[in-house]
Structures are given as C-alpha cells and as structure tokens.
DONUFI-169830 format. One line per field, with one value per residue (C-alpha): residue number from 1; chain; z negated, x negated, y; residue in one letter. Coordinates in nm, 3 decimals. Each point is the difference from the previous one (the first is absolute). Layout:
BEGIN
nr (NUM:...)
kette (A:...)
pz (Z:...)
px (X:...)
py (Y:...)
rest (a:...)
This chain:
BEGIN
nr (1:2:3:4:5:6:7:8:9:10:11:12:13:14:15:16:17:18:19:20:21:22:23:24:25:26:27:28:29:30:31:32:33:34:35:36:37:38:39:40:41:42:43:44:45:46:47:48:49:50:51:52:53:54:55:56:57:58:59:60:61:62:63:64:65:66:67:68:69:70:71:72:73:74:75:76:77:78:79:80:81:82:83:84:85:86:87:88:89:90:91:92:93:94:95:96:97:98:99:100:101:102:103:104:105:106:107:108:109:110:111:112:113:114:115:116:117:118:119:120:121:122:123:124:125:126:127:128:129:130:131:132:133:134:135:136:137:138:139:140:141:142:143:144:145:146:147:148:149:150:151:152:153:154:155:156:157:158:159:160:161:162:163:164:165:166:167:168:169:170:171:172:173:174:175:176:177:178:179:180:181:182:183:184:185:186:187:188:189:190:191:192:193:194:195:196:197:198:199:200:201:202:203:204:205:206:207:208:209:210:211:212:213:214:215:216:217:218:219:220:221:222:223:224:225:226:227:228:229:230:231:232:233:234:235:236:237:238:239:240:241:242:243:244:245:246:247:248:249:250:251:252:253:254:255:256:257:258:259:260:261:262:263:264:265:266:267:268:269:270:271:272:273:274:275:276:277:278:279:280:281:282:283:284:285:286:287:288:289:290:291:292:293:294:295:296:297:298:299:300:301:302:303:304:305:306:307:308:309:310:311:312:313:314:315:316:317:318:319:320:321:322:323:324:325:326:327:328:329:330:331:332:333:334:335:336:337:338:339:340:341:342:343:344:345:346:347:348:349:350:351:352:353:354:355:356:357:358:359:360:361:362:363:364:365:366:367:368:369:370:371:372:373:374:375:376:377:378:379:380:381:382:383:384:385:386:387:388:389:390:391:392:393:394:395:396:397:398:399:400:401:402:403:404:405:406:407:408:409:410:411:412:413:414:415:416:417:418:419:420:421:422:423:424:425:426:427:428:429:430:431:432:433:434:435:436:437:438:439:440:441:442:443:444:445:446:447:448:449:450:451:452:453:454:455:456:457:458:459:460:461:462:463:464:465:466:467:468:469:470:471:472:473:474)
kette (A:A:A:A:A:A:A:A:A:A:A:A:A:A:A:A:A:A:A:A:A:A:A:A:A:A:A:A:A:A:A:A:A:A:A:A:A:A:A:A:A:A:A:A:A:A:A:A:A:A:A:A:A:A:A:A:A:A:A:A:A:A:A:A:A:A:A:A:A:A:A:A:A:A:A:A:A:A:A:A:A:A:A:A:A:A:A:A:A:A:A:A:A:A:A:A:A:A:A:A:A:A:A:A:A:A:A:A:A:A:A:A:A:A:A:A:A:A:A:A:A:A:A:A:A:A:A:A:A:A:A:A:A:A:A:A:A:A:A:A:A:A:A:A:A:A:A:A:A:A:A:A:A:A:A:A:A:A:A:A:A:A:A:A:A:A:A:A:A:A:A:A:A:A:A:A:A:A:A:A:A:A:A:A:A:A:A:A:A:A:A:A:A:A:A:A:A:A:A:A:A:A:A:A:A:A:A:A:A:A:A:A:A:A:A:A:A:A:A:A:A:A:A:A:A:A:A:A:A:A:A:A:A:A:A:A:A:A:A:A:A:A:A:A:A:A:A:A:A:A:A:A:A:A:A:A:A:A:A:A:A:A:A:A:A:A:A:A:A:A:A:A:A:A:A:A:A:A:A:A:A:A:A:A:A:A:A:A:A:A:A:A:A:A:A:A:A:A:A:A:A:A:A:A:A:A:A:A:A:A:A:A:A:A:A:A:A:A:A:A:A:A:A:A:A:A:A:A:A:A:A:A:A:A:A:A:A:A:A:A:A:A:A:A:A:A:A:A:A:A:A:A:A:A:A:A:A:A:A:A:A:A:A:A:A:A:A:A:A:A:A:A:A:A:A:A:A:A:A:A:A:A:A:A:A:A:A:A:A:A:A:A:A:A:A:A:A:A:A:A:A:A:A:A:A:A:A:A:A:A:A:A:A:A:A:A:A:A:A:A:A:A:A:A:A:A:A:A:A:A:A:A:A:A:A:A:A:A:A:A:A:A:A:A:A:A:A:A:A:A:A:A:A:A:A:A:A:A:A:A:A:A:A:A:A:A:A:A:A:A:A:A:A:A)
pz (9.259:0.034:0.198:-0.248:-0.265:0.165:0.005:-0.338:-0.129:0.269:-0.165:-0.361:0.116:0.195:-0.333:-0.175:0.205:-0.004:-0.352:-0.061:0.264:-0.130:-0.376:0.093:0.204:-0.258:-0.264:0.213:0.060:-0.394:-0.044:0.230:-0.111:-0.389:0.043:0.184:-0.303:-0.244:0.158:0.032:-0.406:-0.133:0.193:-0.143:-0.315:0.020:0.112:-0.285:-0.273:0.060:0.090:-0.367:-0.149:0.234:-0.094:-0.355:0.030:0.169:-0.245:-0.266:0.187:0.062:-0.364:-0.101:0.237:-0.119:-0.340:0.074:0.173:-0.277:-0.237:0.242:0.330:0.094:-0.074:0.251:-0.094:0.179:0.331:-0.075:-0.071:0.304:0.254:-0.214:0.053:0.354:0.057:-0.171:0.231:0.289:-0.110:-0.062:0.326:0.163:-0.211:0.100:0.381:-0.063:-0.121:0.314:0.131:-0.190:-0.169:-0.351:0.151:0.177:-0.338:-0.165:0.260:0.006:-0.358:-0.032:0.255:-0.232:-0.311:0.233:0.072:-0.359:-0.124:0.288:-0.126:-0.364:0.086:0.199:-0.261:-0.239:0.190:0.050:-0.404:0.017:0.255:-0.214:-0.328:0.138:0.154:-0.341:0.138:-0.331:0.092:0.260:-0.143:-0.219:0.325:0.147:-0.318:0.033:0.336:-0.081:-0.262:0.240:0.228:-0.264:-0.062:0.360:0.068:-0.272:0.112:0.337:-0.118:-0.237:0.282:0.210:-0.308:0.023:0.390:-0.037:-0.303:0.226:0.280:-0.223:-0.165:0.370:0.111:-0.286:0.055:0.400:-0.123:-0.201:0.286:0.234:-0.229:-0.038:0.394:0.040:-0.223:0.164:0.370:-0.116:-0.106:0.253:0.214:-0.127:-0.035:0.373:0.067:-0.184:0.119:0.302:0.002:-0.222:0.259:0.276:-0.196:-0.031:0.351:0.064:-0.176:0.145:0.296:-0.134:-0.127:0.369:0.168:-0.305:0.084:0.374:-0.044:-0.175:0.239:0.288:-0.221:-0.040:0.376:0.075:-0.251:0.162:0.358:-0.008:-0.224:0.252:0.062:-0.378:0.065:0.188:-0.295:-0.255:0.183:0.040:-0.354:-0.141:0.245:-0.175:-0.364:0.119:0.083:-0.296:-0.203:0.166:-0.074:-0.376:0.021:0.166:-0.258:-0.277:0.177:0.035:-0.389:-0.045:0.210:-0.197:-0.343:0.149:0.122:-0.314:-0.197:0.316:-0.084:-0.340:0.069:0.228:-0.258:-0.269:0.205:0.093:-0.372:-0.062:0.317:-0.129:-0.334:0.133:0.211:-0.273:-0.248:0.248:0.160:-0.169:-0.355:0.127:0.061:-0.311:-0.219:0.228:-0.106:-0.374:0.042:0.147:-0.303:-0.251:0.207:0.037:-0.338:-0.086:0.215:-0.186:-0.262:-0.294:-0.109:0.274:-0.181:0.221:0.324:-0.236:-0.138:0.378:0.081:-0.311:0.171:0.358:-0.155:-0.200:0.324:0.194:-0.263:0.041:0.342:-0.065:-0.203:0.226:0.293:-0.242:-0.053:0.331:0.082:-0.272:0.072:0.368:-0.036:-0.011:-0.295:0.049:-0.138:0.167:-0.208:-0.339:-0.005:-0.093:-0.368:-0.010:0.268:-0.215:-0.312:0.151:0.132:-0.382:-0.158:0.220:-0.033:-0.374:-0.001:0.127:-0.372:0.163:-0.069:-0.166:0.204:-0.101:0.243:-0.079:0.260:-0.044:0.241:0.279:0.294:0.148:0.344:0.068:0.376:0.078:0.094:-0.318:-0.190:0.144:-0.016:-0.359:-0.055:0.212:-0.255:-0.256:0.113:0.105:-0.328:-0.197:0.245:-0.044:-0.420:0.010:0.262:-0.053:-0.337:-0.262:-0.137:-0.317:0.033:0.244:0.027:0.304:-0.023:0.244:-0.060:0.221:-0.003:0.225:0.337:-0.086:-0.133:-0.187:-0.102:-0.241:-0.030:-0.287:-0.149:-0.276:0.269:0.068:0.185:0.413:0.027:0.314:0.051:0.321:0.105:0.129:0.097:0.261:-0.255:-0.103:0.304:0.134:-0.294:0.089:0.348:-0.106:-0.234:0.233:0.284:-0.251:-0.065:-0.371:-0.194:-0.158:-0.243:-0.214:-0.254:-0.331:-0.340:-0.226:-0.298:0.270:0.281:0.298:0.107:0.316:0.066:0.315:0.087:0.298:0.089:0.079:0.169:0.306:0.042:0.006:0.366:0.040)
px (-3.280:0.219:0.277:0.043:-0.013:0.312:0.161:0.006:0.108:0.310:0.083:-0.045:0.283:0.204:0.037:0.075:0.263:0.187:-0.006:0.138:0.263:0.069:0.005:0.290:0.223:0.035:0.061:0.282:0.164:-0.036:0.163:0.309:0.047:-0.006:0.210:0.298:-0.003:-0.032:0.311:0.217:-0.075:0.090:0.340:0.068:-0.101:0.235:0.313:-0.019:0.000:0.408:0.075:-0.128:0.193:0.354:-0.032:-0.019:0.292:0.177:-0.074:0.177:0.291:0.064:-0.062:0.265:0.276:-0.040:0.045:0.248:0.182:0.013:0.122:0.298:-0.017:0.286:-0.212:-0.020:-0.376:-0.063:0.114:-0.268:-0.250:0.069:-0.055:-0.318:-0.153:0.068:-0.144:-0.318:-0.051:0.078:-0.308:-0.207:0.004:-0.048:-0.325:-0.128:0.027:-0.257:-0.269:-0.198:0.116:-0.238:0.123:0.057:0.203:0.168:0.093:0.089:0.281:0.132:0.014:0.198:0.248:0.008:0.085:0.291:0.139:-0.005:0.164:0.282:0.099:-0.031:0.225:0.236:0.042:0.044:0.295:0.166:-0.028:0.225:0.233:0.048:0.073:0.251:0.202:-0.047:-0.146:-0.204:-0.019:-0.296:-0.164:-0.226:-0.136:-0.034:-0.174:-0.239:-0.106:-0.038:-0.236:-0.214:0.030:-0.103:-0.294:-0.112:0.008:-0.191:-0.273:-0.015:-0.043:-0.286:-0.130:0.008:-0.179:-0.293:-0.034:-0.019:-0.262:-0.215:0.001:-0.118:-0.244:-0.151:0.045:-0.244:-0.248:-0.002:-0.100:-0.279:-0.121:0.008:-0.208:-0.242:-0.028:-0.071:-0.315:-0.072:0.029:-0.267:-0.241:0.044:-0.082:-0.283:-0.170:0.073:-0.176:-0.316:-0.034:0.018:-0.263:-0.225:-0.033:-0.047:-0.252:-0.167:-0.021:-0.128:-0.258:-0.110:-0.048:-0.209:-0.209:-0.014:-0.093:-0.279:-0.144:-0.014:-0.146:-0.318:-0.001:-0.052:-0.281:-0.190:0.050:-0.184:-0.273:-0.067:0.027:-0.181:-0.319:-0.216:0.178:-0.076:0.144:0.333:0.056:-0.007:0.223:0.246:-0.058:0.082:0.325:0.136:-0.093:0.235:0.249:-0.020:-0.004:0.302:0.162:-0.063:0.156:0.289:0.046:-0.055:0.253:0.239:-0.027:0.046:0.344:0.112:-0.031:0.185:0.245:0.069:0.069:0.216:0.190:-0.003:0.188:0.249:0.058:0.079:0.218:0.217:0.024:0.154:0.202:0.172:0.013:0.200:0.207:0.133:0.054:0.170:0.253:-0.022:0.011:0.263:0.238:-0.042:0.037:0.347:0.086:-0.049:0.190:0.291:-0.001:0.026:0.309:0.177:-0.024:0.149:0.285:0.067:0.272:-0.177:0.220:-0.180:-0.268:-0.102:-0.004:-0.228:-0.255:-0.049:-0.089:-0.212:-0.231:0.014:-0.131:-0.231:-0.147:-0.006:-0.234:-0.199:-0.035:-0.113:-0.271:-0.151:0.011:-0.162:-0.285:-0.021:-0.042:-0.241:-0.232:-0.001:-0.083:-0.366:-0.122:-0.190:-0.306:-0.215:0.212:0.101:-0.316:-0.062:0.025:0.331:0.145:-0.017:0.092:0.318:0.105:-0.069:0.186:0.305:-0.003:-0.030:0.291:0.200:-0.104:-0.004:-0.364:-0.271:-0.312:-0.344:-0.274:-0.346:-0.247:-0.364:-0.254:0.213:-0.166:0.259:-0.218:0.138:0.116:0.386:0.016:-0.173:0.289:0.281:-0.119:-0.057:0.341:0.180:-0.118:0.037:0.402:0.028:-0.132:0.234:0.301:-0.115:0.034:0.316:0.163:-0.148:-0.259:0.286:-0.266:0.060:-0.370:-0.240:-0.345:-0.195:-0.377:-0.187:-0.380:-0.288:-0.381:-0.271:0.190:0.272:0.390:0.092:0.378:0.184:0.368:0.119:0.377:0.097:0.315:0.039:-0.335:-0.002:0.005:-0.226:-0.227:-0.068:0.344:0.036:0.305:0.053:-0.127:-0.285:-0.068:-0.037:-0.208:-0.242:-0.045:-0.035:-0.286:-0.155:-0.024:-0.216:-0.220:0.162:0.070:0.353:0.084:0.320:0.010:0.236:-0.100:-0.066:0.263:0.274:0.005:-0.198:-0.354:-0.084:-0.372:-0.107:-0.302:-0.090:-0.314:0.003:-0.344:0.056:0.345:-0.164:0.095:0.358)
py (-5.007:0.351:-0.148:-0.306:0.218:0.193:-0.292:-0.112:0.353:-0.022:-0.358:0.140:0.306:-0.226:-0.260:0.280:0.162:-0.326:-0.075:0.329:-0.053:-0.361:0.157:0.238:-0.239:-0.246:0.288:0.129:-0.344:-0.087:0.365:-0.019:-0.384:0.069:0.357:-0.207:-0.319:0.280:0.192:-0.322:-0.102:0.371:0.009:-0.350:0.109:0.297:-0.172:-0.306:0.275:0.107:-0.357:-0.115:0.297:-0.095:-0.354:0.057:0.227:-0.275:-0.228:0.154:0.142:-0.404:-0.083:0.259:-0.083:-0.355:0.118:0.224:-0.284:-0.202:0.249:0.186:-0.148:0.247:0.307:0.237:0.071:-0.364:0.238:0.238:-0.213:-0.227:0.306:0.089:-0.380:0.004:0.382:-0.154:-0.313:0.233:0.202:-0.268:-0.141:0.377:0.042:-0.359:0.055:0.297:-0.296:-0.126:-0.335:-0.255:-0.338:0.168:0.277:-0.309:-0.182:0.343:0.051:-0.382:0.047:0.305:-0.162:-0.314:0.229:0.177:-0.357:-0.121:0.361:-0.052:-0.333:0.097:0.246:-0.139:-0.268:0.299:0.124:-0.371:0.002:0.317:-0.114:-0.308:0.164:0.229:-0.288:-0.169:-0.356:-0.039:-0.398:0.094:0.232:-0.141:-0.167:0.311:0.175:-0.322:0.121:0.358:-0.072:-0.232:0.306:0.247:-0.222:-0.018:0.356:0.043:-0.224:0.135:0.334:-0.102:-0.135:0.336:0.178:-0.289:0.058:0.356:0.001:-0.234:0.219:0.272:-0.201:-0.082:0.332:0.119:-0.276:0.098:0.352:-0.145:-0.178:0.258:0.221:-0.278:-0.059:0.361:0.016:-0.363:0.144:0.265:-0.210:-0.227:0.242:0.176:-0.381:-0.078:0.366:-0.018:-0.412:0.091:0.292:-0.224:-0.210:0.274:0.150:-0.369:-0.046:0.320:-0.040:-0.327:0.203:0.241:-0.292:-0.160:0.300:0.033:-0.373:0.122:0.284:-0.159:-0.321:0.256:0.188:-0.366:-0.064:0.350:-0.062:-0.360:0.122:0.333:-0.045:0.151:0.341:0.135:0.314:-0.095:-0.255:0.266:0.219:-0.302:-0.099:0.396:-0.045:-0.281:0.114:0.329:-0.252:-0.228:0.368:0.085:-0.341:0.044:0.344:-0.124:-0.259:0.275:0.207:-0.324:-0.090:0.387:-0.016:-0.329:0.181:0.317:-0.241:-0.164:0.287:0.088:-0.298:0.042:0.303:-0.151:-0.280:0.266:0.230:-0.289:-0.115:0.368:0.010:-0.354:0.134:0.310:-0.174:-0.259:0.292:0.232:-0.257:-0.318:0.222:0.232:-0.314:-0.158:0.335:0.088:-0.375:0.097:0.316:-0.139:-0.288:0.260:0.191:-0.321:-0.110:0.383:-0.134:-0.318:-0.063:0.035:-0.287:-0.226:-0.098:-0.288:0.216:0.268:-0.309:-0.102:0.365:0.041:-0.319:0.108:0.375:-0.229:-0.180:0.276:0.195:-0.323:0.050:0.352:-0.076:-0.277:0.251:0.248:-0.266:-0.064:0.386:0.080:-0.329:0.108:0.336:0.122:0.237:0.308:-0.113:0.247:0.313:-0.228:-0.199:-0.383:0.029:0.242:-0.210:-0.326:0.177:0.125:-0.353:-0.130:0.291:-0.106:-0.355:0.043:0.237:-0.316:-0.162:-0.346:0.002:0.205:0.043:0.166:0.153:0.073:0.133:0.042:0.194:-0.021:0.261:0.242:-0.030:-0.338:-0.057:0.033:-0.395:-0.135:0.227:-0.124:-0.365:0.064:0.169:-0.284:-0.232:0.126:0.083:-0.364:-0.165:0.239:-0.096:-0.381:0.021:0.182:-0.285:-0.329:0.010:0.106:0.154:0.265:0.155:0.081:0.164:0.097:0.122:0.190:0.010:0.097:-0.044:-0.018:0.034:-0.240:0.067:-0.270:-0.052:-0.265:-0.013:-0.229:-0.036:-0.292:-0.137:-0.370:-0.012:-0.111:-0.402:-0.018:0.253:-0.076:0.054:0.378:0.155:0.277:0.270:-0.160:-0.154:0.391:0.107:-0.273:0.096:0.357:-0.079:-0.233:0.292:0.202:-0.339:0.025:-0.327:-0.069:-0.287:-0.096:-0.235:-0.091:0.096:-0.318:0.162:0.141:0.276:0.064:0.200:0.144:0.170:0.162:0.116:0.270:0.118:0.358:0.018:-0.182:0.122:0.349:0.081:-0.191)
rest (x:x:x:x:x:x:x:x:x:x:x:x:x:x:x:x:x:x:x:x:x:x:x:x:x:x:x:x:x:x:x:x:x:x:x:x:x:x:x:x:x:x:x:x:x:x:x:x:x:x:x:x:x:x:x:x:x:x:x:x:x:x:x:x:x:x:x:x:x:x:x:x:x:x:x:x:x:x:x:x:x:x:x:x:x:x:x:x:x:x:x:x:x:x:x:x:x:x:x:x:x:x:x:x:x:x:x:x:x:x:x:x:x:x:x:x:x:x:x:x:x:x:x:x:x:x:x:x:x:x:x:x:x:x:x:x:x:x:x:x:x:x:x:x:x:x:x:x:x:x:x:x:x:x:x:x:x:x:x:x:x:x:x:x:x:x:x:x:x:x:x:x:x:x:x:x:x:x:x:x:x:x:x:x:x:x:x:x:x:x:x:x:x:x:x:x:x:x:x:x:x:x:x:x:x:x:x:x:x:x:x:x:x:x:x:x:x:x:x:x:x:x:x:x:x:x:x:x:x:x:x:x:x:x:x:x:x:x:x:x:x:x:x:x:x:x:x:x:x:x:x:x:x:x:x:x:x:x:x:x:x:x:x:x:x:x:x:x:x:x:x:x:x:x:x:x:x:x:x:x:x:x:x:x:x:x:x:x:x:x:x:x:x:x:x:x:x:x:x:x:x:x:x:x:x:x:x:x:x:x:x:x:x:x:x:x:x:x:x:x:x:x:x:x:x:x:x:x:x:x:x:x:x:x:x:x:x:x:x:x:x:x:x:x:x:x:x:x:x:x:x:x:x:x:x:x:x:x:x:x:x:x:x:x:x:x:x:x:x:x:x:x:x:x:x:x:x:x:x:x:x:x:x:x:x:x:x:x:x:x:x:x:x:x:x:x:x:x:x:x:x:x:x:x:x:x:x:x:x:x:x:x:x:x:x:x:x:x:x:x:x:x:x:x:x:x:x:x:x:x:x:x:x:x:x:x:x:x:x:x:x:x:x:x:x:x:x:x:x:x:x:x:x:x:x:x:x:x:x:x:x:x:x:x:x:x:x:x:x:x:x:x:x:x)
C-alpha cells in the first residue's frame, strides 16, 4: 500500500511539472511570433506616413505645373517645378523600398512607376507643343493640345490611384496592429485554459487511483474477516492495521485537497502576474511607438506650409487615428491590470472605476452598497470587481445607455449584485460574449448564480448571487 501511495504522489508531481513546462513553452512561442508580427506592422506604419506626405506634395506640384503651363508655356518656373517633381517621385520610390515585400507594397511600387510614366508622357507632349509654337506650326497645335489635355487627365487619374493605394495600405496596417493586440490577449487566454484543463484532468485521474486503492483495502479487510474468524486476536490486530491504512489514506486525501486549494491560489497569482506583464509590455513597447508616431506627426505638421490645407487636414486625420489607437491601448492595459483590492478595498475600488467612467461624461453611473463585510476573501473580491468592470464596459460599448446603477447587498452570508441600465437591451439572453462568459464561469466556480434579462421598457438587468460561507477557505 505504501508503494502504491508513493507511485500516486510521483504521478501527481510529474504531471504538474509537465503542465508547467508546456505552459512556459507555449507562452514563449506565442510571445516570439507576436513580437515579429508587431515589429513588421510598426515598420510599415512608420514608413507609409512620409509616403502619404510626399504624394500630397507631388499632386500639388503637378497641378501647379499644369496651370502654369496653360498660362505661360515659356515660364522659367516650369523648369524648377519639373526638377521638384522628379525629386519627389524618386523620394517616394526610395521610401517604398523600405516596406517589407507584400502584395500591397508591390501594388504601391507599380503605381508609382505608372505615375512616373504618365508624367514623362505629359512632359514630352508639353515640350513638343513648345517647339511647335517656336516654329509657328499653328496648324497642328490644336491637335497636340487635345493630346496634352488627355495626358493631363491621365496623370491626375494615376495620382488618385496612388493616393488610394497608399491610404488602403495605411488602413490595413492599422487593422493588423489592432489584430496583433487581440491575438496577444487571446493567446494568453488559450494558454491559461490549456493549463487549467490539463491539470483538472490529471487531478481527476489521481482521485480515481485513490478511490481504487481505498476499495482494494476494504476488499482485503472483508477477505480477512471471512478467512480468520477463528483467530480473534490476530483479526483485531489486522483490523487495526487496516484502519490505520484507511485513516492514512483519508489524511492523504485531505492533504491533497489542501494542496489543490493552494495550487488554485498559485494559479490565480500566476494569472494576475501574466496580466500585469502583458499590460506593462503593451504600455512600454506598443504605447511608446504610438506616442512617438503622434509626436512625429505634430513635427511634420509644423514643417508643412500653412497654405497646403489638404496636407494639414490629412495630418489631422492621421493624428486623430493615432489618438484613437492610444485610447484603445489605454483601455486594454487598464482592463488587464489587476487592482490592489487588499489595500484599497472592494468598495473604494468600485467607486474609483465609477468615478473614472463618469468623468468621461458618456454615462451617469450610481453606486449603492449595504452591509458589505471587509473580510471577504480575495477570490470573491476580484470576481465582484471584474464583473462590475465588465458590465460598465458593456454599457459604454454596446448598450448605448445614458444611465446605470450598481447595487451590492449582503444578507445571511449571501452577496447579491444587481446591475441595471437604460440602454437598448439584450436581444437574446442565451447569447454570451467572451466577457459575459468569463463572468459566468468565474461566478459558477464560487457556487454562485448569474442571470441576464431585458427590461420591459428598455435596458438590461443582471443579477448575481454569491454565497460567502461556502467559499470561506478559497
């Protein structure tokens, strides 16, 4: 029996070590892949901004050349304009060579060459008309002017295509950046789920081994009772030995349950540390890159001529998009960051997040708490805080609500939470997004209940009940 118990303990230790190794390996692979993707996207994003600026300037110079040629074909300013246009085209070609080879980069390079060809066709035709006027060949000038007009239209069309391709490239780069952020969060969730499922499966198999060992011990006791009826003293001794074995098994089972509770706490700590690290990584790396882009657009805006209104408007749009990205990143890092509930307390932490959301002036939130004890365990405090945080986020993002209420009541060792808003309401209460599903699973682990319904007039109501007595030792 002792050999069997040692074998079970070795299986538990080996399986737990294997789970940790798999978790670390998957985390490292995910981090490396996502870092490579993020680096490529950042390079493409920082390169396309000067390309867009040069394109705007190129279009302005070509338009100015066409207008000046129509007014005074022999003007010396035309030569200056032509040199400037040639320089801009070469600068754009050099910038696009820094973009990593993709289908979009190939289209961009191809379109720049199309613009260059159209421009040289137009330049050749304009020089031809100059020569005809010098030699007074007025009979064919009208036909050549018609060709020149057509070439002018062609070059403007090619410039519009170039601008469209560049803008689409910028939009796609921004979408890839957002997708990278989502993949970071998703990969973290997947790794945690794999770890939890694997460990639960191993623990279930261990319990089965313990039950089988216990059953075999009882069977041996019954066999001894049948075979040794005549030897009472010896039978008493055997019974005492097997009672000791059963007691030892029960003690081992109790120790295993204690270890499981400790492991759950360690898992919670690991999960919180991972969320902190991801939040800090997003802030230190991705946040710094986006902030640098924002500063560079401001410097570029100061360098542009105040008369070039089109370029300044384009920079303003780029600046707004960068600010939107900063807000998305800030929201992600705030949601990932674990609040310091031990020092601040549950009620003050909820009041703080409500105050921050009210400061946005997008919704008016009210909060009521009655008889909430201060000695609730950390798991309940974190679950309640995350649930309130998720509901407020849903109000702002999806419900279109202008008012919301959060109520916490404690009675007879039960914590009741009621959250209401006056938004559009939920169409199908059986449909749960990732956030609501996470709330449901967290509350279920605490033997609690969760329900969501649409109010008769308008809005949504969420009811949560968590028993605190049964979760006292979690």
